[in-house]
C-alpha positions in Angstrom: -1.0 -2.2 -23.6 1.2 -5.0 -22.1 -0.2 -7.6 -19.1 2.7 -6.2 -17.1 1.4 -2.3 -17.6 -2.0 -3.4 -16.5 -0.7 -5.6 -13.5 1.3 -2.5 -12.5 -2.2 -0.3 -12.8 -3.5 -2.9 -11.0 -1.2 -3.0 -8.1 -1.2 1.0 -7.7 -5.5 0.9 -8.1 -5.3 -1.5 -5.0 -2.9 0.5 -2.5 -5.6 3.7 -2.6 -7.5 1.7 -0.1 -4.8 0.9 2.6 -2.4 3.8 2.0 -2.2 6.2 4.2 -3.2 10.0 3.6 -0.5 10.7 5.9 2.6 11.2 4.3 6.1 10.3 6.3 7.0 13.7 6.8 3.8 14.0 9.6 4.9 11.1 11.5 5.7 12.4 15.0 8.7 11.4 16.8 9.3 11.5 20.8 11.3 13.7 22.5 12.0 12.5 26.2 12.3 14.8 29.2 12.1 14.8 33.0 8.3 14.5 32.8 6.7 12.6 29.5 7.3 12.5 25.7 6.8 15.3 23.7 5.6 14.5 20.1 6.6 16.7 17.0 5.7 16.6 13.5 7.1 18.4 10.8 4.4 21.0 10.8 5.1 21.7 14.3 9.1 22.0 13.9 8.5 24.1 10.9 5.9 26.6 12.5 8.3 27.1 15.5 11.0 28.2 13.2 12.3 31.5 13.0 11.0 33.2 9.9 8.3 31.0 9.4 5.6 32.3 7.9 1.9 30.9 6.8 1.6 31.8 2.7 -1.7 31.1 0.2 -0.8 31.0 -3.4 -4.3 30.7 -5.6 -4.7 27.8 -8.5 -2.1 28.0 -11.5 -0.2 30.8 -9.6 3.9 29.8 -9.4 5.5 29.4 -6.2 8.7 29.7 -7.7 10.3 29.7 -10.8 13.5 27.6 -11.9 16.6 29.9 -11.1 14.9 31.5 -7.9 17.2 31.6 -5.0 16.4 28.8 -2.6 15.9 30.4 0.5 12.9 28.9 1.7 11.6 25.5 2.5 8.1 24.7 2.1 5.4 22.3 3.8 1.9 22.2 2.1 -1.0 22.4 4.8 -3.8 22.2 2.0 -3.8 21.6 -1.4 -1.5 20.5 -4.3 1.6 21.7 -5.9 2.7 20.5 -9.2 6.4 20.6 -9.9 7.6 20.5 -13.3 11.4 20.4 -14.7 11.7 23.0 -18.3 13.9 21.7 -20.7 15.9 23.8 -23.1 13.9 22.8 -25.9 10.7 24.6 -23.7 9.0 21.1 -23.2 7.9 21.2 -19.4 7.4 18.4 -18.1 5.5 17.4 -14.6 8.0 15.4 -12.0 5.6 15.4 -8.9 2.1 16.2 -7.9 2.4 17.2 -4.1 -0.2 16.8 -1.6 -0.9 17.9 1.6 1.9 17.5 4.3 4.5 17.5 1.5 7.9 18.8 2.0 9.5 20.8 -0.9 12.3 23.4 -2.1 14.7 21.7 0.0 17.6 22.3 -2.5 19.4 24.9 -0.4 19.5 22.1 2.2 21.5 19.6 0.4 24.0 21.9 -0.9 24.5 23.6 2.1 24.9 27.2 0.3 22.7 29.7 -1.5 21.7 27.9 -4.5 19.3 28.5 -7.6 15.9 26.7 -7.9 16.0 23.6 -9.9 12.5 23.2 -10.6 9.1 25.2 -11.4 6.9 24.8 -8.5 3.1 25.8 -9.2 -0.3 25.7 -7.3 -2.1 23.0 -8.7 -5.0 23.9 -6.7 -5.2 26.6 -4.1 -2.7 25.9 -1.9 -2.1 27.1 1.7 1.6 26.3 3.2 3.9 27.1 5.9 7.6 28.1 4.9 10.6 29.0 6.9 14.2 30.3 5.7 16.9 27.3 4.8 18.7 28.9 7.7 16.6 28.1 10.1 15.7 24.6 9.2 19.6 24.0 8.9 19.8 25.1 12.6 17.3 23.1 13.9 18.5 20.2 11.9 21.9 21.2 13.7 20.1 21.1 17.2 18.0 18.2 17.0 18.1 14.5 15.8 14.4 14.3 15.8 14.2 17.0 13.3 16.5 15.4 10.7 14.6 11.7 10.9 11.6 14.1 9.9 13.1 15.7 7.2 14.4 12.5 6.2 10.9 10.8 6.0 9.5 13.8 4.0 12.2 13.5 1.8 11.4 9.7 1.2 7.1 10.6 0.5 8.7 13.0 -2.6 10.9 10.8 -4.0 8.0 8.0 -4.0 5.6 10.6 -5.0 8.2 11.8 -8.2 8.7 8.1 -9.1 5.2 7.2 -9.6 4.8 10.5 -11.8 7.7 9.2 -13.6 6.1 6.1 -14.3 3.0 7.6 -15.3 4.4 9.5 -17.5 6.4 6.9 -19.4 3.0 5.5 -20.8 3.1 6.2 -24.7 -0.5 5.7 -25.2 -2.3 8.7 -24.2 -5.5 6.9 -22.6 -2.8 4.4 -20.3 -1.2 7.8 -18.9 -4.6 9.1 -18.5 -5.6 6.1 -16.6 -2.3 6.1 -14.6 -2.5 9.6 -13.6 -6.4 9.0 -12.5 -5.4 5.9 -10.1 -2.6 7.8 -8.5 -5.1 10.6 -7.9 -7.4 8.2 -6.6 -4.7 7.0 -4.2 -3.0 10.3 -3.2 -6.4 12.8 -3.0 -9.0 9.7 -3.0 -12.2 9.6 -0.7 -13.7 6.6 -0.2 -17.7 7.5 -1.2 -21.1 5.4 -1.5 -20.3 5.5 -5.2 -16.5 4.6 -5.5 -13.4 6.8 -5.2 -14.0 10.6 -5.6 -10.5 12.5 -6.3 -11.0 15.7 -4.0 -9.7 17.9 -6.3 -11.6 20.2 -8.6 -9.7 19.7 -11.7 -10.2 21.4 -15.2 -9.5 19.2 -18.5 -6.5 21.9 -19.2 -5.0 21.1 -15.9 -5.0 17.3 -16.2 -4.0 17.8 -20.4 -0.3 20.0 -18.9 0.3 17.7 -15.8 0.4 14.3 -18.3 1.4 16.2 -21.4 -1.4 16.2 -23.6 -4.0 18.8 -24.8 -7.6 19.8 -23.5 -9.2 18.4 -26.5 -7.8 14.9 -26.1 -8.5 15.0 -22.4 -11.8 16.1 -22.6 -12.6 13.3 -25.4 -11.1 10.4 -23.8 -12.9 11.3 -20.3 -15.7 11.2 -22.3 -15.0 7.7 -23.4 -13.8 6.2 -19.7 -17.8 8.1 -19.1 -19.5 6.3 -21.3 -18.1 3.4 -20.1 -19.7 3.3 -16.9 -16.1 3.5 -15.3 -16.3 7.2 -13.6 -18.5 10.0 -13.5 -17.3 14.1 -13.3 -19.6 16.3 -11.1 -18.3 20.1 -10.9 -14.8 19.0 -11.9 -14.5 16.5 -9.6 -14.0 12.9 -10.8 -15.4 9.8 -9.1 -13.9 6.6 -10.2 -16.7 4.0 -9.3 -13.8 1.3 -9.2 -10.1 1.8 -9.8 -9.6 -1.8 -10.5 -11.9 -2.2 -12.9 -10.5 0.8 -14.3 -7.1 -0.5 -14.8 -8.4 -3.7 -16.0 -10.4 -2.1 -18.9 -7.5 -1.2 -20.7 -5.8 -5.0 -20.9 
C-alpha cells in the first residue's frame, strides 16, 4: 500500500473525533418575525409539508428500485440506507452509505419533472424515515429561501458521503478496502467507549461484503485477521475499533 493511501486513511481515522454527528442538512435557520427568531431544521420543514408521512423499513428491504417514479423525497430519522448503482452487466456498486438525518431521493427536485429513480435504495439497517411529495418540497422552496438553504446543505452532505464511499471502493486490495470502510463507519456511526470506537450498527459479514464488493467468506477471514492482531473486537455484530489511527497505520 502506498504511503499516500495510508496518509488518507489516517486522515479519515483522525477526523471521527471532531466529526459532527449532525449532518449539514440538520443545521437550523432563523426566520425573523415581529417577536423572536424561529429556528427550523430540515426535519421540521419536511414534517410540516402536505402529504408528509413517517415510514419504517426493515433491514435489507428495498425503499425504491432504479426506474421507479421519483415522486417523494426522504430524510432518515434513524438507521442507515445504502444507495447503489446497478450497471448493465448486473454489477451493483455502492455509491453512498447514508446515516441519520441524511436526505435522499431528490432527483425530481433537480429535474423539475416526473423522473425515474437512478439508484437502488436499500435499508442497510432497520430505518425510520420521513418522506414528502416532491411537489410539496418544491412549493416550500418557492415560498421560503431558508428551505432552499437547508436543502443545499443536505445535498452537500450527501455529496461528501458519496465521494467518501467511492474513494473506499477504489482500493484494489480487499484488506485496504475493508479497513477504509471501517474507518468511514467509525467516523459516521462511531460511538466513543472505554475500549475505543464502537460502530453503532449491527453488521453481518454478508452486509459488509455487499457494501464493498467482496464475499462473506473473504470478509470473515479478514475481520478474523484484524481481531487476531488486536485491532478490533466483534460483539453481537457490533464492531469496536480500539484505535482507528493504529488500524490505518498497521497497513503501511
